[in-house]
Backbone as CSV, one residue per row, in Angstrom:
resi,resn,N_x,N_y,N_z,CA_x,CA_y,CA_z,C_x,C_y,C_z
1,MET,24.243,-11.660,10.834,22.869,-10.787,10.547,23.162,-10.059,10.946
2,GLN,23.167,-8.249,10.750,22.767,-7.318,11.699,21.730,-6.312,10.958
3,ILE,20.406,-6.163,11.857,19.413,-5.493,11.470,19.092,-4.261,12.319
4,HIS,19.235,-2.894,11.684,19.110,-2.058,11.976,17.817,-1.005,11.734
5,ARG,17.032,-0.946,12.535,15.463,-0.028,12.342,15.241,1.502,12.476
6,THR,14.431,1.890,11.725,14.513,3.552,12.279,13.109,3.903,11.387
7,LYS,12.350,4.579,12.256,11.004,5.051,11.779,11.395,6.319,10.875
8,ASP,10.542,6.975,9.806,11.496,8.510,9.133,9.893,8.968,9.603
9,ARG,10.175,9.966,10.933,9.020,11.298,11.402,8.067,11.323,9.817
10,VAL,9.115,11.525,9.015,8.220,12.843,7.764,7.331,11.937,7.329
11,ASP,7.762,10.541,6.352,6.837,9.921,6.010,6.167,8.721,6.304
12,GLY,6.950,8.473,7.424,6.590,6.807,8.372,7.010,5.590,7.788
13,ILE,7.687,5.665,6.905,8.106,4.508,6.858,9.345,4.012,7.593
14,ILE,9.460,2.917,7.810,10.320,2.150,8.599,11.090,1.623,7.864
15,ARG,12.558,1.910,7.819,13.687,1.392,7.006,14.084,0.309,8.029
16,THR,14.357,-0.813,7.625,15.244,-1.442,7.853,16.600,-2.033,7.176
17,THR,17.575,-1.915,7.219,19.491,-2.150,6.859,19.038,-3.379,7.226
18,ILE,19.728,-4.214,6.320,20.114,-5.899,6.769,21.394,-5.885,6.159
19,THR,22.469,-6.257,7.185,24.216,-6.489,6.502,24.432,-7.490,7.360
20,GLY,25.388,-8.400,6.057,25.759,-9.413,6.301,25.267,-10.641,5.945
21,GLU,25.469,-11.764,6.518,24.871,-12.998,6.193,23.767,-13.205,6.692
22,ILE,22.458,-13.732,5.381,20.798,-13.377,6.054,21.082,-15.448,6.091
23,SER,20.376,-15.673,7.438,20.512,-17.429,7.648,18.520,-17.612,7.749
24,LEU,17.873,-18.200,7.526,16.685,-18.532,8.069,16.735,-18.597,9.221
25,GLY,17.793,-19.277,10.424,17.090,-19.034,12.017,17.393,-17.568,12.060
26,ASP,18.266,-16.452,11.576,18.084,-15.077,11.474,16.948,-14.286,11.486
27,ALA,16.798,-14.939,10.260,14.956,-13.771,9.445,13.703,-14.500,10.752
28,LEU,13.917,-15.844,11.207,12.965,-16.450,11.864,12.920,-15.488,13.375
29,ALA,14.000,-15.792,14.096,14.597,-14.883,15.349,14.150,-13.644,15.508
30,ASP,14.372,-12.715,14.243,13.993,-11.549,14.030,12.279,-11.298,13.871
31,MET,11.846,-12.216,13.121,10.450,-11.993,13.227,9.771,-12.292,14.489
32,ALA,10.381,-13.324,15.207,9.741,-13.156,16.367,10.373,-11.827,17.947
33,ARG,11.119,-11.896,17.704,11.545,-10.105,18.422,10.793,-9.510,17.768
34,ARG,10.320,-9.059,16.774,9.625,-7.777,16.362,7.941,-8.046,16.399
35,ALA,7.433,-8.989,16.899,6.382,-9.520,17.572,6.321,-9.596,18.244
36,ASP,7.397,-9.186,19.576,7.308,-9.272,21.138,7.737,-7.945,21.221
37,ASP,8.182,-6.899,20.164,8.153,-5.578,20.544,6.956,-4.636,20.777
38,PRO,6.091,-4.109,21.730,5.258,-3.274,21.387,4.804,-2.128,20.873
39,SER,6.028,-1.274,20.252,6.293,-0.521,19.582,6.360,-0.890,17.739
40,TYR,6.134,-2.092,17.571,5.950,-2.829,16.096,4.752,-2.541,15.918
41,ASP,4.425,-1.666,14.663,3.548,-1.852,13.809,3.720,-2.625,12.513
42,PRO,2.772,-3.711,12.258,3.094,-4.180,11.068,2.300,-4.028,9.667
43,GLN,1.542,-3.133,10.269,1.305,-2.428,9.178,1.464,-1.201,8.153
44,MET,2.696,-0.681,9.196,3.610,0.351,8.642,4.735,-0.126,7.393
45,PRO,4.515,0.861,5.899,5.113,0.624,5.269,6.343,0.540,5.287
46,THR,7.458,-0.590,4.620,8.640,-0.347,4.937,9.517,-1.077,3.864
47,LEU,10.710,-0.011,4.049,11.490,-0.096,3.452,12.729,-1.037,3.462
48,VAL,13.392,-2.462,3.106,14.299,-2.946,3.652,15.562,-3.439,2.636
49,ASP,16.326,-2.993,3.378,17.455,-2.533,2.348,18.412,-3.475,2.635
50,LEU,18.512,-4.177,1.762,19.496,-5.175,1.439,20.808,-5.170,0.671
51,ARG,21.271,-4.078,0.359,22.300,-4.353,-0.195,23.636,-4.281,-0.029
52,GLU,24.226,-4.389,1.554,24.856,-4.829,2.252,24.659,-6.284,2.784
53,ALA,23.713,-7.119,2.382,23.286,-8.384,2.608,23.745,-9.418,1.570
54,HIS,23.804,-10.955,2.221,24.085,-11.643,0.991,23.343,-12.952,1.975
55,SER,23.238,-14.115,0.801,22.389,-15.234,1.702,22.492,-16.555,1.004
56,ASN,22.907,-17.885,1.077,22.720,-18.827,0.896,21.527,-19.688,0.682
57,MET,20.863,-18.836,1.516,19.920,-20.033,1.883,18.951,-20.291,0.739
58,THR,18.629,-21.993,0.687,17.869,-22.736,-0.576,16.094,-22.417,-0.905
59,ALA,15.869,-22.745,-1.520,14.836,-22.564,-2.250,14.148,-23.298,-1.052
60,ASP,14.015,-24.254,-0.219,13.050,-24.994,0.870,13.605,-23.759,1.820
61,GLU,14.264,-23.027,2.295,14.772,-22.362,3.256,13.652,-20.679,3.241
62,VAL,13.808,-20.345,1.725,12.509,-19.585,1.051,11.660,-19.822,1.077
63,VAL,10.548,-20.736,1.107,9.561,-20.909,1.524,8.722,-21.872,2.878
64,SER,9.953,-21.703,3.612,10.181,-22.055,5.342,9.471,-20.622,5.508
65,LEU,10.689,-19.638,4.847,10.653,-18.364,5.810,8.867,-18.019,4.801
66,THR,8.354,-17.626,4.041,7.572,-17.649,3.715,6.139,-17.882,3.818
67,GLN,6.154,-19.523,5.017,4.690,-20.199,4.916,5.035,-19.665,6.861
68,THR,5.459,-19.780,7.140,6.030,-18.662,8.749,5.253,-17.597,8.475
69,ILE,5.733,-16.464,7.578,4.799,-14.914,7.504,3.756,-15.407,6.573
70,LYS,2.964,-16.113,6.317,2.005,-16.562,5.859,1.241,-17.275,6.808
71,ASN,1.698,-17.822,8.066,0.671,-18.854,8.845,1.278,-17.743,10.427
72,ASN,1.269,-16.887,10.017,1.711,-15.937,11.589,1.193,-14.147,10.684
73,PRO,-0.116,-14.174,10.753,-0.576,-12.859,9.678,-0.192,-12.115,10.782
74,GLN,-0.674,-12.234,12.324,-0.922,-11.193,13.292,0.718,-10.427,13.270
75,ARG,1.882,-11.734,13.455,3.508,-11.057,13.051,3.736,-10.351,11.908
76,ALA,2.906,-10.576,11.419,3.825,-9.756,9.352,2.777,-8.826,9.285
77,GLY,1.454,-8.183,9.466,0.581,-7.802,9.228,-0.011,-7.939,7.698
78,GLY,-0.200,-6.261,7.538,-0.587,-6.631,5.915,-0.231,-5.507,5.017
79,GLY,0.836,-4.719,5.381,1.722,-3.671,5.260,2.608,-3.787,3.777
80,ARG,2.575,-3.044,2.942,3.462,-3.025,2.040,5.448,-3.611,2.253
81,ARG,5.939,-4.086,1.817,7.806,-4.362,1.829,8.288,-3.648,1.027
82,ALA,9.325,-2.722,0.151,9.940,-2.570,-0.937,11.120,-2.901,-0.475
83,LEU,11.967,-4.051,-0.886,13.078,-4.854,-1.000,14.314,-4.458,-2.026
84,LEU,14.921,-3.588,-0.979,15.701,-2.321,-1.638,17.379,-3.428,-1.781
85,VAL,17.255,-3.987,-3.474,18.591,-4.828,-3.558,19.718,-4.264,-4.978
86,ASN,21.054,-4.760,-4.801,21.618,-4.161,-5.957,22.971,-5.488,-6.632
87,THR,22.359,-6.376,-6.492,23.241,-7.623,-6.710,22.318,-8.504,-7.212
88,ALA,22.899,-9.438,-8.305,21.795,-10.343,-9.201,21.469,-11.490,-8.479
89,LEU,22.294,-11.821,-7.427,22.221,-13.133,-6.342,21.262,-12.231,-5.585
90,MET,21.203,-11.010,-4.991,20.409,-10.949,-3.864,18.823,-10.456,-4.562
91,ARG,18.846,-9.744,-5.914,17.622,-9.734,-6.651,17.090,-11.234,-6.950
92,GLY,17.714,-12.193,-7.317,17.236,-13.221,-7.582,16.350,-14.190,-6.311
93,LEU,17.805,-14.002,-4.832,16.861,-14.008,-3.766,15.147,-13.649,-3.637
94,ALA,15.535,-12.311,-3.525,14.515,-11.931,-3.024,13.088,-11.864,-4.088
95,ARG,13.186,-12.033,-5.957,12.223,-12.517,-6.200,11.817,-13.971,-6.195
96,MET,12.536,-14.531,-5.674,11.811,-15.839,-5.325,11.050,-15.808,-3.787
97,PHE,11.456,-15.115,-3.178,10.743,-15.007,-1.638,10.111,-14.019,-1.725
98,ALA,9.421,-13.159,-2.631,8.384,-12.147,-3.005,7.301,-13.084,-3.885
99,ALA,7.512,-13.870,-4.959,6.955,-14.697,-5.485,6.291,-16.249,-4.349
100,PHE,7.044,-16.495,-3.630,6.535,-17.627,-2.681,5.423,-16.881,-1.739
101,ALA,5.807,-15.648,-1.332,4.957,-14.416,-0.364,3.825,-13.967,-1.347
102,GLU,3.710,-14.015,-2.212,2.903,-13.763,-2.636,1.217,-13.641,-2.688
103,ASP,0.380,-14.653,-2.294,-0.869,-15.244,-1.534,-0.325,-14.757,0.075
104,GLY,0.460,-14.104,0.315,0.341,-14.162,1.955,-0.239,-12.467,2.189
105,PRO,-0.001,-12.265,3.365,-0.610,-10.876,3.977,0.409,-9.552,3.663
106,VAL,1.511,-9.704,3.147,2.397,-8.752,2.601,2.556,-8.732,1.374
107,HIS,2.846,-7.426,0.791,2.893,-7.269,-0.714,4.332,-6.733,-0.606
108,TYR,5.357,-7.479,-1.454,6.130,-7.290,-1.694,6.805,-6.640,-2.943
109,GLN,7.352,-5.787,-3.244,8.112,-5.233,-4.182,9.446,-4.983,-4.114
110,LEU,10.523,-5.344,-5.651,12.062,-5.776,-5.539,12.083,-4.054,-6.240
111,PHE,13.068,-3.460,-5.586,13.656,-2.192,-6.144,14.997,-2.087,-6.374
112,ASP,15.909,-1.068,-7.070,17.071,-1.326,-6.986,17.379,0.280,-6.727
113,ASP,16.222,1.048,-7.056,16.429,2.362,-6.454,16.105,2.851,-4.817
114,GLU,16.262,3.586,-4.403,15.488,3.750,-2.977,14.272,4.945,-3.387
115,ALA,14.714,6.194,-4.078,13.733,7.060,-4.598,12.080,6.497,-4.848
116,LYS,12.331,5.362,-5.604,11.347,4.612,-6.816,10.904,3.803,-5.419
117,ALA,11.531,2.919,-4.541,10.740,2.245,-3.227,10.477,2.919,-2.403
118,ARG,10.576,4.268,-2.329,9.883,5.171,-1.561,8.424,5.518,-1.462
119,ALA,8.507,5.877,-2.666,7.596,6.573,-4.057,6.588,5.364,-4.090
120,TRP,6.988,4.256,-4.222,5.625,3.161,-4.173,4.933,2.923,-2.836
121,LEU,5.987,3.189,-1.455,5.780,2.694,-0.219,4.387,3.647,0.555
122,LYS,4.417,5.148,-0.437,3.656,6.432,-0.063,2.169,6.175,-1.063
123,GLU,2.304,5.447,-2.315,0.791,4.916,-2.695,-0.276,4.666,-1.940
């Protein structure tokens, strides 16, 4: 899994582009790295571009990831995350993730259109 983050200076949205195979271990390691980065603000609205990513995570692994987020609100913050997907498999995985994370500190929404995702993040 490769991750690239940038901050849009105009609208303040963090863009996280994830490519390659997403695993539970990689996701948890990235979460720990972000928490240790003093420039990371978990409240910032974030566009997570998953259009070039794929995953074979199980439902149990997705639950584990969402539980880690719920149990560490200082790392996850309380912002919005727009999940940008373009395949049925990733849409299903992202939908499952968003459902399990629903009562947590972060609000996730799925999109297949980047302009709509950005508009939602700016609301």
